[in-house]
C-alpha positions in Angstrom: 55.1 -3.1 -27.3 56.0 -1.6 -23.6 54.3 1.7 -24.7 51.2 0.1 -25.5 51.0 -2.0 -22.2 52.0 1.3 -20.3 48.9 3.1 -21.9 46.4 0.3 -21.2 45.9 1.5 -17.4 45.3 4.9 -18.6 42.8 3.8 -21.3 40.9 1.6 -18.8 40.7 4.6 -16.4 39.4 6.8 -19.0 36.8 4.4 -19.9 35.8 3.9 -16.4 35.2 7.7 -15.9 33.7 7.7 -19.2 31.1 5.0 -18.0 30.5 6.7 -14.5 29.9 9.9 -16.3 27.2 8.3 -18.8 25.5 6.4 -15.4 25.3 9.6 -13.8 23.7 11.2 -17.2 21.2 8.6 -17.1 20.4 8.7 -13.5 20.2 12.6 -13.5 16.6 12.9 -14.6 15.3 10.5 -12.0 17.5 12.0 -8.9 16.0 15.3 -10.0 12.7 13.9 -10.2 12.9 12.3 -6.5 14.8 15.4 -5.2 11.9 17.7 -6.4 9.0 15.6 -5.4 10.2 13.7 -2.4 13.1 15.2 -0.8 12.0 18.9 -1.0 8.3 18.1 0.2 9.7 15.9 2.8 12.0 18.7 4.4 8.9 21.1 4.1 7.0 18.7 6.2 9.5 18.3 8.7 10.1 22.1 8.9 6.1 22.6 9.3 6.1 19.9 12.0 8.2 22.0 14.4 6.6 25.4 13.6 3.4 27.2 14.4 1.9 27.1 10.7 -1.9 28.0 10.5 -3.3 27.4 7.1 -4.0 30.8 6.2 -0.9 32.8 7.8 2.3 30.7 7.1 5.3 30.1 9.3 5.0 31.9 12.5 8.2 30.8 14.2 9.5 27.6 15.9 7.2 25.6 18.5 8.6 22.2 18.8 7.3 19.9 20.4 4.1 21.5 20.7 2.7 20.2 17.6 3.7 16.8 18.1 2.0 17.0 21.6 -1.0 18.4 20.2 -1.1 15.6 17.5 -1.0 12.8 19.9 -3.5 14.6 22.4 -6.1 14.9 19.7 -9.3 13.4 20.7 -9.6 11.4 17.6 -5.9 10.2 17.4 -6.2 6.8 19.3 -9.6 5.9 17.8 -8.2 6.7 14.2 -5.0 4.8 15.1 -7.0 1.7 16.2 -9.3 1.6 13.2 -6.7 2.1 10.7 -5.0 -1.0 12.4 -7.9 -3.1 12.2 -8.7 -2.2 8.7 -5.2 -2.8 7.7 -5.0 -6.3 9.2 -8.5 -7.0 7.5 -7.5 -5.9 4.0 -4.2 -7.5 4.1 -5.3 -10.8 5.0 -8.1 -10.9 2.5 -6.0 -9.3 -0.3 -3.0 -11.5 0.2 -5.0 -14.6 0.6 -7.6 -13.8 -2.2 -4.6 -12.9 -4.6 -2.7 -16.2 -4.0 -5.9 -18.2 -4.3 -6.8 -16.5 -7.8 -3.1 -16.8 -9.0 -3.3 -20.7 -8.2 -6.7 -20.9 -10.1 -5.5 -19.1 -13.3 -2.2 -20.9 -13.2 -3.7 -24.3 -12.9 -6.8 -23.4 -15.5 -5.7 -24.0 -19.1 -8.9 -23.7 -20.9 -10.1 -20.3 -19.3 -6.8 -19.0 -18.1 -7.0 -15.6 -20.6 -10.6 -15.1 -19.7 -10.0 -15.4 -15.8 -6.8 -13.5 -15.9 -8.6 -10.5 -17.8 -11.6 -10.7 -15.7 -9.9 -10.4 -12.4 -7.6 -7.8 -13.6 -10.2 -5.5 -15.1 -11.2 -3.7 -11.7 -7.9 -2.5 -11.1 -8.0 -0.5 -14.4 -10.8 1.7 -12.5 -9.2 4.5 -10.4 -9.9 4.3 -6.4 -12.1 7.3 -6.4 -14.2 6.4 -9.5 -14.8 2.8 -7.9 -15.6 4.5 -4.5 -18.0 6.7 -6.2 -19.6 3.4 -8.0 -19.8 1.8 -4.7 -21.2 4.8 -3.0 -24.4 4.3 -5.4 -24.6 0.7 -5.3 -24.8 0.9 -1.3 -27.0 4.0 -1.4 -30.5 3.2 0.5 -32.4 5.1 -2.0 -31.3 4.3 -5.5 -28.9 1.2 -4.5 -30.2 -2.1 -6.4 -30.3 -3.9 -2.8 -31.9 -1.0 -1.3 -35.5 -2.5 -1.0 -34.0 -5.7 0.2 -31.7 -4.1 2.8 -34.7 -1.8 4.1 -37.1 -4.8 4.5 -34.3 -6.6 6.4 -33.7 -3.4 8.5 -30.1 -3.4 7.5 -27.7 -1.0 5.8 -24.3 -1.2 4.2 -23.0 2.0 5.9 -25.3 2.5 8.7 -23.2 0.6 11.7 -19.4 0.8 12.3 -19.1 -2.6 11.5 -20.9 -2.6 8.3 -19.4 0.4 7.1 -15.9 -1.3 7.5 -16.9 -4.7 5.8 -18.6 -2.8 3.0 -15.6 -0.5 2.3 -13.2 -3.6 2.8 -15.2 -5.5 0.1 -14.7 -2.4 -2.3 -11.0 -2.6 -1.9 -10.9 -6.3 -2.2 -12.8 -6.0 -5.5 -10.9 -3.4 -6.7 -7.3 -4.6 -5.9 -7.7 -8.4 -5.6 -6.7 -8.9 -9.5 -3.5 -6.8 -8.9 -2.4 -8.9 -6.1 -3.3 -12.1 -8.3 -0.9 -10.7 -10.9 2.0 -10.1 -8.6 1.4 -13.7 -7.1 1.4 -15.3 -10.6 4.7 -13.5 -11.4 6.1 -15.0 -8.2 4.6 -18.7 -9.2 5.9 -18.5 -12.7 9.3 -17.9 -11.3 9.3 -21.1 -9.5 11.1 -23.8 -11.7 8.8 -26.6 -12.9 11.6 -29.0 -12.1 10.6 -28.4 -8.4 7.3 -29.3 -8.7 8.0 -32.4 -10.9 10.5 -33.6 -8.1 7.8 -33.4 -5.7 5.3 -35.1 -7.8 8.0 -38.1 -8.2 8.6 -38.2 -4.4 4.7 -38.7 -3.9 4.0 -35.3 -2.3 0.2 -34.2 -2.1 -1.0 -30.9 -3.3 -1.1 -29.6 0.0 2.5 -30.7 1.1 3.8 -29.2 -2.4 2.0 -26.0 -1.7 3.2 -25.8 2.2 6.8 -27.1 1.6 7.7 -25.7 -1.8 5.2 -23.0 -3.2 5.2 -20.9 0.1 8.7 -20.9 0.8 9.7 -20.0 -2.8 7.0 -17.3 -2.9 8.8 -15.7 0.2 10.2 -12.5 -1.9 6.7 -12.0 -3.6 4.9 -12.4 -0.3 7.2 -9.7 1.3 6.6 -7.4 -1.6 2.9 -7.9 -1.7 2.5 -7.4 2.2 4.6 -4.4 2.3 2.5 -2.8 -0.6 -0.7 -3.8 1.2 0.0 -2.8 4.6 1.3 0.8 3.2 -1.6 1.4 1.2 -4.0 0.1 4.0 -2.3 2.4 6.5 -2.7 5.2 4.1 -6.3 4.7 3.3 -8.3 7.9 2.6 -10.4 8.3 -0.6 -12.6 5.2 -0.1 -13.6 6.2 3.5 -13.9 9.9 2.6 -16.2 9.3 -0.5 -18.3 6.3 1.3 -18.5 7.2 5.0 -16.8 10.5 5.5 -15.8 9.0 8.8 -19.0 7.9 10.0 -21.2 6.8 11.4 -20.5 8.6 14.6 -16.7 9.2 13.7 -16.1 5.4 13.9 -14.5 5.1 10.5 -11.8 7.9 10.7 -8.5 6.7 9.2 -5.1 8.4 10.5 -5.1 10.1 6.7 -8.6 11.5 7.3 -7.4 12.9 10.5 -4.5 14.8 8.8 -6.5 16.0 6.2 -9.3 17.1 8.8 -6.7 18.9 11.0 -5.1 20.7 8.1 -8.2 21.8 6.3 -11.2 21.4 8.4 -11.7 22.6 12.0 -8.1 23.5 13.2 -6.7 24.5 10.0 -3.4 24.1 11.3 -0.7 22.7 8.9 1.8 22.6 11.7 -0.3 19.8 13.8 -1.1 17.9 10.5 2.8 17.7 9.4 3.6 16.4 12.8 0.8 14.0 12.5 2.3 13.1 8.8 5.8 12.9 10.2 4.3 10.2 12.8 2.7 8.2 10.1 5.9 8.1 8.0 7.9 6.8 11.0 5.3 3.9 11.8 5.4 3.0 8.2 9.3 2.9 8.0 9.3 0.8 11.2 6.6 -1.6 10.0 8.0 -1.9 6.6 11.3 -2.7 8.2 9.7 -5.4 10.5 7.9 -6.9 7.6 11.1 -7.2 5.5 12.9 -8.8 8.4 10.1 -11.1 9.0 10.1 -12.4 5.5 13.9 -12.6 5.2 14.9 -16.2 4.4 16.5 -18.2 7.3 20.1 -18.1 5.4 20.0 -14.3 5.0 20.0 -13.8 8.7 
């Protein structure tokens, strides 16, 4: 009896070591994937950002902080930051608002629930580059379906900075609204029905229920969707590269377009482009941290 009791701690320790070993075996493929595709490229970008690194010549030695100075003094840097922030605010407000509205609609509707969910979600199955090419044709002043009407009115979908911004934002809302609807719907379905029943018994109106129950309990979902939307908008590239190519008059250049242009067009300088990438990464980390802190529940402070 004493021998058995003495062996139990040894058995537990052996079992614990075996569980840890099994856990490491399961985690190893993911860890290797993250290391090869994230950590190694990140370290390479950091090295490039502090080195003289022309596109065709490779590393030519340390030059910190020249790349960062050249990055922020680029003549398009300030304009690209302002435009990217403007687009981010517009796209985030529209996507979060419309996604929540669609989620509430398909949650309330019972007869057409399946059809509505499918219809709203279908555009999300289309790749962003393919969707951008589709809208490029739709916006075309030559073959677009509204080309004649727009010509008679003297308007253009992409002819002015404001029109180009709104037209591209419409593409993004059409493409991603269903995806954000799905995320919001998952959050809404996670709210217990008993809470809404209690609100109805207490005589709360729809607006009071939405403002005092739905929105507070959707806080985690709103935090997730806002982080995803802000991150995706700040890294916008394909839609503007395909639809506007930075025009008209370089008014729709995003930060990522500027990085691409510095690296592969004009300067052909990977060092300065890497410095811009590091600046964007740091800005994203700071913004995401601020957003998560803003959405933190009061009892988590």
